[in-house]
C-alpha angles and dihedrals in degrees: 000000000000117000113250091234090056091051091048092050092052090050092050092049091049093053098040117103116250112275094239092051091048100042108029116100121197110218119188107205135181112262090236091072096045095102091049098043101082093070091050092046093050093049093049095046092049091049099043108023087229116129119224123213105195126204117195130199137114117311091242093054092048091053091049091049092050089052088053092053104266109170098237120149103196130019117211103189134189090226143022102242098072095048089044091054092051091048092051089047092055093247093111123050100202128057112251112273122197112235099174144353116235126222127218123223139178108232132187140167090215130090097264124169099226089174087078088068133256096275094055092045097049093046094048114122092238092062103085100158131031117192126210136159119266105273091209092072109005119074092206088056090054090050091050091053090049090052092050090050091046090058091040090239101125099090093049095044102037094104092050095056121105120183129223119194091233142009092265089055090051089053090049090054088057094044092050090046091239084128130027094214135023127200098217147144118298090218091063097051089053094058119111090252095056110019094094095041121093129323135290141185127202114240111232115262093236091065095073141019114271112277095230107187114203138185134208137185106240126224091249091056092049091051099043109022107014098155095045093044092051092046092054092043090053090045091061088067097041125112090251093056094042091054090051093048092049091053090050094058102259124135115239123229 
């Protein structure tokens, strides 16, 4: 005869939701943090036991996909405006909270004398193409355009500019030598894959508005995985995450 405890255990196992469905959190994240995300993901999963399934694209595309019903639980944006829009639309349940400030750099594989200053470098005859992310959907692209306007370079450089959809695509333009210089995220050029490749200079903060990167818990996450969504959201502001972000070249709020 089977022991009652054994029978009860089988019943509980049969009625329990699958582990993946219960413990997997879908995090939509700006493509600019894709190269930096694995360290964050690993730290959170080890600490919480909750698995993250990341989805990466531009912040603007993520916002549009959420509006179209995409089943994302948490949105980790590269700016504040897209999360704010979703919050005001009732598609996010928490106000946007800034987790880091991004920094913009000019990066090249070539032997460029950045000590001559950004203006001289970008206007040099050998610089035929300058890559930046599409400012219509990528916050780092907007910051790059602001920097070019700040230095009054846009009219002279307009024909040199090539647009990538995201920061990783900008970096790929530089790696493939489709562009001599990319205006990109500092956090990406400090990754293990790129930190020993080429040269970069940080663009002064006064040249563009702060790249305040914010996160929100989305309505889907609140309805389907509220505890897991909140735990990851809180983790973004923990000491562990802040130490990771600082190492990766972000500025902390």
